[in-house]
C-alpha positions as CSV (number, residue, x, y, z in Angstrom):
1,X,324.0,169.4,31.0
2,X,321.1,171.9,30.8
3,X,319.1,169.9,33.3
4,X,322.2,169.8,35.6
5,X,322.6,173.6,35.4
6,X,318.9,174.1,36.1
7,X,319.2,171.9,39.2
8,X,322.2,173.9,40.3
9,X,320.5,177.2,39.7
10,X,317.6,176.1,41.9
11,X,320.0,175.2,44.7
12,X,321.7,178.6,44.4
13,X,318.4,180.4,44.5
14,X,317.2,178.5,47.6
15,X,320.4,179.1,49.5
16,X,320.2,182.8,48.5
17,X,316.6,183.0,49.7
18,X,316.9,181.3,53.1
19,X,320.3,182.9,53.9
20,X,318.8,186.4,53.2
21,X,315.7,185.7,55.3
22,X,317.6,184.3,58.3
23,X,320.4,187.0,58.1
24,X,318.5,190.2,58.7
25,X,315.0,191.8,58.6
26,X,313.3,191.8,55.3
27,X,312.2,195.2,53.8
28,X,309.5,196.4,51.5
29,X,311.5,195.8,48.3
30,X,312.2,192.2,49.3
31,X,308.6,191.6,50.2
32,X,307.3,193.0,47.0
33,X,309.6,190.7,44.9
34,X,308.9,187.8,47.2
35,X,305.2,188.1,46.8
36,X,305.5,188.6,43.1
37,X,307.1,185.2,42.6
38,X,304.6,182.4,42.7
39,X,307.3,179.7,42.8
40,X,308.9,181.2,45.9
41,X,305.4,181.7,47.5
42,X,304.7,178.0,47.0
43,X,307.4,177.3,49.6
44,X,305.5,179.4,52.2
45,X,302.0,177.8,52.3
46,X,301.1,179.2,55.7
47,X,302.2,182.7,54.8
48,X,300.2,182.5,51.6
49,X,296.9,182.0,53.5
50,X,297.8,184.4,56.3
51,X,295.0,186.9,56.6
52,X,297.2,189.7,57.9
53,X,299.1,190.0,54.6
54,X,295.8,190.5,52.8
55,X,294.5,193.1,55.3
56,X,297.3,195.5,55.7
57,X,300.0,197.0,53.4
58,X,303.6,195.9,53.4
59,X,304.9,198.7,55.5
60,X,302.6,197.9,58.4
61,X,303.0,194.2,57.9
62,X,306.8,194.7,58.4
63,X,306.6,197.1,61.3
64,X,303.8,195.4,63.3
65,X,304.6,191.7,62.6
66,X,307.5,190.5,60.5
67,X,310.3,192.7,61.9
68,X,309.0,192.3,65.4
69,X,309.1,188.5,64.9
70,X,312.6,188.6,63.5
71,X,313.9,190.6,66.5
72,X,312.2,188.2,68.9
73,X,313.7,185.2,67.2
74,X,317.2,186.3,66.3
75,X,318.0,189.0,68.8
76,X,316.0,188.6,72.0
77,X,314.9,185.0,72.6
78,X,317.1,182.7,70.5
79,X,320.8,182.4,69.7
80,X,321.4,181.7,66.0
81,X,325.1,180.7,66.4
82,X,326.8,177.4,65.9
83,X,329.2,177.8,68.8
84,X,326.3,178.3,71.3
85,X,324.9,174.9,70.3
86,X,328.1,173.0,70.1
87,X,330.3,174.4,72.9
88,X,329.9,172.8,76.3
89,X,329.8,176.2,78.0
90,X,327.4,177.6,75.4
91,X,329.6,180.6,74.9
92,X,329.8,182.3,71.5
93,X,333.2,181.9,69.8
94,X,333.7,185.4,68.2
95,X,337.4,185.2,67.7
96,X,339.8,183.8,65.1
97,X,339.7,180.4,66.7
98,X,336.1,179.8,65.5
99,X,336.2,176.5,63.5
100,X,333.9,177.9,60.8
101,X,336.5,180.5,60.0
102,X,338.9,177.7,58.8
103,X,336.4,176.9,56.1
104,X,335.8,180.5,55.2
105,X,339.4,181.5,55.1
106,X,340.4,178.5,53.0
107,X,337.9,179.5,50.3
108,X,338.3,183.3,50.5
109,X,334.9,183.9,52.0
110,X,334.6,187.0,54.2
111,X,331.7,187.2,56.6
112,X,330.1,190.6,56.7
113,X,329.0,190.8,60.3
114,X,327.6,194.3,60.0
115,X,325.3,193.3,57.1
116,X,324.1,190.2,58.9
117,X,323.6,192.0,62.2
118,X,325.8,189.3,63.7
119,X,328.5,189.2,66.3
120,X,330.1,186.0,65.1
121,X,330.8,184.3,61.7
122,X,329.0,181.2,62.7
123,X,325.5,182.8,62.5
124,X,323.1,180.6,60.6
125,X,322.5,183.2,57.9
126,X,326.2,183.6,57.2
127,X,326.8,179.8,57.1
128,X,324.0,179.5,54.6
129,X,325.4,182.4,52.6
130,X,328.7,180.4,52.5
131,X,326.8,177.5,51.0
132,X,325.3,179.9,48.4
133,X,328.8,181.1,47.5
134,X,330.0,177.5,47.1
135,X,327.0,176.5,45.0
136,X,327.5,179.5,42.8
137,X,331.1,178.5,42.2
138,X,330.1,174.9,41.4
139,X,327.6,176.3,38.8
140,X,330.3,178.4,37.2
141,X,332.6,175.4,37.0
142,X,329.8,173.3,35.3
143,X,329.1,176.2,32.9
144,X,332.8,175.9,31.9
145,X,332.4,172.1,31.6
146,X,335.0,171.7,34.4
147,X,333.4,168.7,36.0
148,X,336.4,167.9,38.1
149,X,336.5,171.4,39.7
150,X,332.7,171.3,40.2
151,X,333.0,167.9,41.9
152,X,335.6,169.2,44.3
153,X,333.4,172.1,45.3
154,X,330.4,169.7,45.8
155,X,332.6,167.8,48.2
156,X,333.3,171.0,50.2
157,X,329.6,171.7,50.3
158,X,328.8,168.2,51.6
159,X,331.6,168.4,54.2
160,X,330.4,171.8,55.4
161,X,326.9,170.6,55.8
162,X,328.0,167.5,57.6
163,X,330.6,169.1,59.9
164,X,328.8,172.3,60.6
165,X,325.3,173.2,59.6
166,X,323.7,169.8,60.1
167,X,325.4,169.5,63.5
168,X,323.3,172.3,65.0
169,X,321.0,174.1,62.6
170,X,318.2,171.5,62.6
171,X,317.8,172.0,66.4
172,X,317.8,175.8,66.0
173,X,315.3,175.6,63.1
174,X,312.9,173.3,65.1
175,X,313.1,175.8,68.0
176,X,312.5,178.6,65.5
177,X,309.3,176.9,64.3
178,X,308.1,176.5,67.8
179,X,308.8,180.1,68.7
180,X,307.8,181.8,65.4
181,X,305.1,184.4,65.9
182,X,304.3,184.7,62.2
183,X,303.6,182.2,59.4
184,X,306.4,183.8,57.4
185,X,309.2,182.8,59.8
186,X,307.5,179.5,60.6
187,X,307.6,178.6,56.9
188,X,311.1,179.9,56.5
189,X,312.3,177.6,59.2
190,X,310.5,174.7,57.6
191,X,312.0,175.4,54.2
192,X,315.5,175.8,55.5
193,X,315.3,172.6,57.4
194,X,313.8,170.5,54.6
195,X,316.1,172.0,52.0
196,X,319.4,171.4,53.9
197,X,318.5,167.8,54.6
198,X,317.5,167.1,51.1
199,X,320.5,168.9,49.7
200,X,322.8,166.8,51.8
201,X,321.2,163.7,50.5
202,X,321.5,165.0,47.0
203,X,325.2,165.7,47.4
204,X,325.8,162.3,48.9
205,X,324.2,160.7,45.9
206,X,326.0,162.9,43.5
207,X,329.5,162.2,44.9
208,X,330.7,158.7,44.1
209,X,334.0,156.9,44.7
210,X,335.0,157.6,41.1
211,X,333.8,161.2,41.0
212,X,330.5,163.1,40.6
213,X,327.8,161.8,38.3
214,X,326.2,165.0,37.1
215,X,324.2,163.2,34.5
216,X,322.4,160.9,37.0
């Protein structure tokens, strides 16, 4: 079971990381912790070799490059909302009829739009935060050796990926890679895309007809 918990913790950490990066601008505290973790840095190969991060301090790196890039990507030039990609009229669904809210409400998840700098709960950062919350709940169930409950949560995760995130986020993330003005956000988009696809594959393999095989 220890290997299973380690796997779950890695999933939690990755969902936490990518949801945070895609939700709002990073700050000096985040950047200091980020650069102090060799494991996390390994997921950002282009950022690792970026000359700018070696030439200037974090404050100027944020003000002159990273926060400018975030604003261009998430506020000015791109629209990081599921409803924009999935509605025929490309309008944002900001009201209570947004399909994502059905998932959120059913599992007592409340989207903090002010924290995410979002106008709708189907922002990519919030949807990834929802996956983080589910993965955390699955971890707690496994800690308590409640495999049945953990498996039910895993099914919810798989369904949310299939019915929501994977229906639109890959296109957004590929566009994000094309538009990114810094290696940091290019790598973040690559990581998010690769991780979501691999996590969906993992969940499909985990969930069998007779229940989840956490020892596989």
